[in-house]
N, C-alpha and C positions, 0 to 999 in steps of 0.2 A: 326357492326355485322348484317348480313342480315338474314331474316327469310326464312326458306326453305320450309315451309308447306303452301300451298294455302288453308287457312281455309275457304275462301268464297266458294270454290267448295264443301267442306265437309258440310258446313252449308246449301248450296243450295240443296244438295241431301237429307239432313235431312228434309228439307221442303217437299220434295216428299214423304218421309216416313210418315210424319205427315198428309199430305193431304189424303193419302190412309187410314189412321186410321179412317177418317170420314166415309168411306165405312163400316167398321166394326161396327160403331155406329148405323147403320141402323137396326142391329139385336135387340139391346135393345129398339130402337125406335118402332120397330114392336111389341115387348112385351108390351111396354107402351100403344100402341094403343089397343091391345087385352084386357089389364086389366084396361085401362082408367086412368092410373096414370103416372106422370112424363113425359108427352109428351113434354111440353115446355122445360124441362131440356135437353132432348136429341136433340130437334130441335136447341136450342141455342148452345149446345155443338158442334153440327155438323157445324153450321155456323162459330163459333170461330175457330174450327180446320181447316176448309178449308181456312179461311182467313189467319191464321198464316202460314199454309203450302205454300200457293201461294206466300205470301209476302217473305218468305225465299227462295223459288225457284228462285225468280227474281234476287237474288244476282249473279247468274251465269246461263245463259241460256243453256249452253252446258258443264256441268262439266265433266272433264276427270280425274278420280281419279288415283293418283299414290299410292304406298304402304303406304306412311304416311297419305295421305288424306283418304285412305280407313280405316286405323286404327282409325283416328280421327272421321270419319263418324260413325263407329260402336259405339264408346263410346258416341258420342253426341246423336245418335238416341235413344239409350236405356234411356238416361237421359231425352230427349225431350218427348218421348212417355209416360214415367211415369208422367211427368208434365202435358201433355195434358190429359192423362187419369184421372187425379185428378179433372178436370173441372166438370164433371157430379156430383161428390161427393159434391163439394163445392156448386154448384148451387142447388142441391136437398136438401142440409142441411141448406141452407140459411133460417133464420127465424124459424128454428126448434130446438129441443133439441139434434139433431143428433151429435155425436162426430165428424163426418166427416165435419161439417161446418168449423172446424179449418183447415186452409190450410196445416199445417204440418201433421196433422192426415190424411187428404185426400191424401197428397203426399206419406205418409207411406203406406197407404192401396193400392194406385195405384202401387207403386214400388213393394210392396209385391206381387201384382197380376201379373204384367208383368214379374217379375223375377221368378215366380212360387214358391215364398217362402211360402206363406200361413199364415204368421203371421198377426194378425189383431189388430186394435185399435177400432173396433166397440164395443160400450158399451153393446149392446144387438143385437144378430143376430136373427132376427125374421121378418116374413112378416107382422107382426102387426106394427113394427117400421119402416120398410123400404119397399119401393115399389118392386114389382116383377121386374121391369125394372132395378133398380139400383143394386139389388142383381144379376141379370143376367149379367150386365156389369162387375161386380166383377168376376164372373165365366169366362166370355168370355175373360177378360184380361189375365187370366192364359193360356187359350188355345192359344191365339195369341203369348204369350211369350214362350210357351213350345218348339216347334220345332225351333223357332227363327224368329224374325221379318225380319232380314236381309236375312235369307235363303228364306223366302217367297218373298221378293222383288227380289232376284236373280231369283226365279222361274217364276215370272210373268212380270218383267220389262226387256226388252232387254238392256236398257242402264246400268242396274245393272249387267247383265250377263257378260259384257265386263271385269269387274274386279271381277267377282264372286268368284273366288278361293281365292283371298286376303280377300275379305269381309267375306266369310264364315269361313275361317281359324281364323279370328279375333273374330268371334262370337261363332262358334260351340263348344259345351261342349266337353272336352277331348283333348288329345294332338294333334290329327290330324283327319280331316274328310276323311273317306275312299271314294274315287271317284268310283262310281259304273258304270258310263258311261263316254265316252270320253269328253262330254260337261258338264261343271259344272252346267249349268242351268237345264239340263235333270236330273242330280243327285238331285238337289234341288227339282224339281217337283216330282221326285219319292219318296223322303223322305216325302214330304207333302202329297202325295197320301196315303202312308202307314199310316201316322198319322191320316188323315181324315177317312180312311177306318176303323181303329180300333176304332176311336171315335164313328162313326155311328153304328158300330156293338155293342159297349157297350150300347149306348142309346137304340137300338132296343131290346137288351136282358133285360134291366131294365124295359122297357115298357111292354115287354111280361110277365115278372114276376108279374108285377102289375095286368095285366088283367087275369093272371092265378090264382090270389088270394094269391100269395106267398109273395107279397110286398105291403101291404095296403097303406103305406105312399109314395111309389115311383110312384107318378103320372107323367104325361108327362113333366111337368115343372121341377120336381126334376130329372127326367131321363136326360133331356137335360143339366141341370145345372151340374150334376155330371159327365156327359160325357165330358163336357168342362174342368173339373178340375182333372180328373183321368189320362188321357193320358199325360198331361204335368207334371205329378207328382206335382200338385199344392197344393191341400189340402183344398181350400176354399169350404164351403158348405153353402147353404142358411138356413141350420138347425143348431141351437145352439149346438145340441148334435152330430154334424158331422155324420158319418156313423152309430154311435150307435143309431141314430133315426130310423134306418131301420132294417128289419128282418135279421136273420142269412143267409137266401138265398141270399139276396142282398150282404151281406158281402163276402160270398164265391165266388160270381160271380165277384166282383170287384178285389179280390186278384190276379188272373192271369193277369188282365189288368194292374195292378200296375207293376207286374213282366215284362210284355211286354214293358211297358214304360221305364223301367230301362235297357232294353237290347239294344245293339248296333243295330240300325235299318238296318244297312247294312246286317245283318244276315238274315233278312226277304227277302231281294233281292236274296240271295243265295238259300233260301228255294224255292222261286218261280222258280228258274232255276234247281231245283232238285239236287243242289250241297250240299247234306246233310253232306258230310264229312267236308266241310268248316265250317259248323256250329258246328258239334259235336267235331271237333278238335280245335276249337277256345279256346285258353287257358283262355282268360278273361271270356268267357261265362261259362266255366267249374267252375272257381273260383266263379263267380257271383252266380250260382245256388248253389254251395257248401256253400257259406257264408250265403245265405238266409236260406237254409235247416238246416245248422248246428246251427246257432243262434236261429232259430225258435224251434229246438228240445231242446236246452238248456233252452230257456224261457218256453216252454211247460212243461218241467220237474219241473221248479220252481213254475209255477202257479198251476200245478196239485197237487203238494205236499204241497202247502199252503203258497206261497210267496205273496199272495194278499188277502186282506180282502174282504168279500162280499160287493159289491158296488151297489148303486142305479142304476148307469149307467154301464152296463157291466155284472152285476150279479156275482154270486159266481163261482170261478174257481177250488177251492180245491175239488178234487174227481170228478169233472165234465169233463168227457173226451172230449166231442164235444166242449164245451164252452172254455175250457183251450186251446185246439188245435187251435180253430178258433182265439181266442184272440192273441195267440203267433204268429201264422202264419201271421195274418193281421198286427200286429204292427211291426214285424220285416220287412216285405215287405214295409210297409209304411215309416218307418224311414230310413231304409237302402237306399231306393230309393229317399229319401227327399220329400215324398209325404205329410206327415203330417196329414193324416186322422186319426181319432181315433174311436175305437169301445168300449173303456173303459177309465176310468180316470187313466191312467198308472202312474200319479204323486203320486197315493196312493199305488202303489205296493211297495214291499220290496226293500231294497238298492241293493241287488245282481241283482234283475231284472232290476233296473234302470241302473246299470253298463252295463248290456248286451245291453240295448237300446242305451246308450251313445256310446258304441262301434259300434253299427249299424250306428249311425249318422255319425261317422267318416269315415266309409268305402266309402259310395257313390255308385252311379250306374255305368254303363259301359260307356266307351267313345262312342260317337255317339248316345247316348240315351238322353232322356229329364231329366234324373236323375241328382241331384246336387252332392255336396260333392267333396272329393278329387279324386274319381274315382278308380276303382279296378285296371285298367291297370297301374296307377301310383304307387300304393302300390306294385304291382308285380315287377315293375322295381326297386323301392327303395330296396325291400328285396333282389332281385337278385344282385343289386349293392353292398349291404352290404356283401353278401356271396362272391362276387368276391373280395372285398377288403380284407376279411379275408384270402382268398386263395392266392392272390398275395403277401400278407404280409409274408405268410409262404413259398411261392415260388416266390422270387423276379424276376426271369427271365421269368416267365410264361406270356403268352399273352392270356387273357381270356375275350372275348367280352361278353356283356350281351345279352342273347337270350330269346326270348319269343315265345313259340310254334315252336321252330326250326328256327326262323327268327332272324338274328342278328339286334339288335337295334342300330341305328346310335348313335355314341358317343355324338353328339350335342343334340340329343333328350334326351339321358340319363341325360346330364348335365342340360338341361332345366327342366326336371322333378324333379331333385334334388332341383333346384332353386325354382320351384313352391311350392313344398312340404314344404320346409323350410320357404318360405315367408308366406304361408297359416297358418302354425302353429304360426309364429311370429305375424301376424296380429290378429289371434285368441286370443293369450295371451295378446297382448297390448289392444285390444278392451275389453277383460274381465276386466282388471284393470280399464280402463277408465269408463266403465259402472258402476262398483262398486263404484268408487270415485264420479261419477256424482249423483248416487242414494243417496249416503251418504250426498252429498252437500245439497240436498233438503229434507233430512230426510226420504227418502224411505228405509225401512228395506228390505235388499236383501241379501241372502246368497251367498257364493262363487259359489256354484253349480248353483244357479239361474242366476248369472252374466255370468258364463261360458256357460250355456246352451243358454242364450240369444245371446251371441256372436257366438256360433257355429250354432245356429238355423238360424241366419240371414246371416252369411257369407257362410254357406253351403246351403242356400235356402231351409231349412228344414221346419221351421214354429214353431211348438210347442217346449217348453222346459220343465223344471221341476219347481216344486213349484207353485207360482201363474201364471207361464207361461205355465202351463200344457195344455193338449189337449183341455180343455174347458175354458182356461184362455184368458187373453188379455194383450197386451203391452201398454194399454192406460195409466196406472199409471206412466210410465216412464216420466221424464221431457223432454221437447222439444229438449234439446241438445242431450240427449241420442237417441231420435227418429231420429234426423238428422244423428247421427253417424251410426245408424243401417240402415238408408236409403242408406248411402254410402257403408256399408258392403254388403247389398243385391246387389247393383250395381257392387261392386268389385267381389262378388262371381259369379254372372251370367256371367261376362266377364272374369272369370278365373284370376282375379287379375293383372297379369303382363301387359296386354295391357293398363289398366287404369294407372298403375304406369308409364309406358313408356311415356305417353302423358304429364306427369307432369315433365319430365326431360328436361333440357336445350338442351341435345344432340338431342332430337326429333325435336325441333323447329328450331335450328340454323344450319347454314352452317358448 
């Protein structure tokens, strides 16, 4: 039996990706120089990263990636970047009481960052316990992972652009990347420019709020840090109280940027070309806005009429029009788009409110966005497919294709979406059982809702769950075996599950 995949090419190109990760580490290195902390941590991390990257590159001087090598490269790159990204945590935590000194905790935090999950194992999130540089690295990892590391490589590396379409299709969230220009590298650059532009705009607005006296805690460091984690729908914050640490003005400003992050970035391209009809008539965009508005309205009604007790963080919502509306709008936008920010401890809200939030977690953002979850376009196709099945059962001779916004969806795409959705739910259910059993094995008391939310929050790249995994909670108490499972879930979720499963099949490797 001969092997059909040239793994050396994929590993060599993974080395290139790792090597360029060292360039990104210059940002936390600069922060460490400004604040005078963790300079050696990032100097050592850069040296190690470059050495590993160059060593792997030498496996093949001129890799020519085929479809299988491209798929393998994408899967390997995300795993390798998470491992390399954990190095600063381990070095900084060495000889301290930091929970990140343990390699599995460091890998969990790094994977959560790059996959934009936002789940944390930090015992305490505070600039008193961690350096400015290490917390900024945590934020930056989310920004790098948001639009996609491979998309970035295709945008800047000519050798990656050759097989760019295959690479991006394997990485990009959603069923298919919408090509905006004839050349895939130009499309990749355009997407990253939109992403960069919105990030800088948010940072500038947050800084402006601070100097206008409307955001006392939102200094320049916090503005940059939250710019890095909002557009990728990441959810990390250097503040233990997340966005609840900031004024209502900050929270209202961040909401539209979360909604932007969950929108198909191709629509902004059409806006630039004054093609407003393409945006307004986009069926997924219509449902996306409707889902956010509808769920926020339901949650607002629950909070305003008394579904949440007065809380130290978040305050009272019953009868408080502005606070209940802000809490509802922010949390629905945050969880539906898999951001994971919090303005209140929603784990203490009533059961009906939690069900609304759980529903938002399941929906996910738009295809072509940085949002996680199943994605709205897939739900649309699934529901339309069910309706077609009912119709054709009643009318056996009828031919009824699945349409979305007037466009006929290819039957292969429909079947792929069915397969993805079923596999997603299957993995979610299986992981819930395994997490509950593993917790019981070590005597960790965990409810079914907590196990389910941990499973959903990691495979959906959402971050917070319910119970002790609430918005201000931590995954630290889970045993290492559960953390390893959730690391895989985050990896599966970011790569949309199927590509990861494919590389573990014999048919992928053999002639």
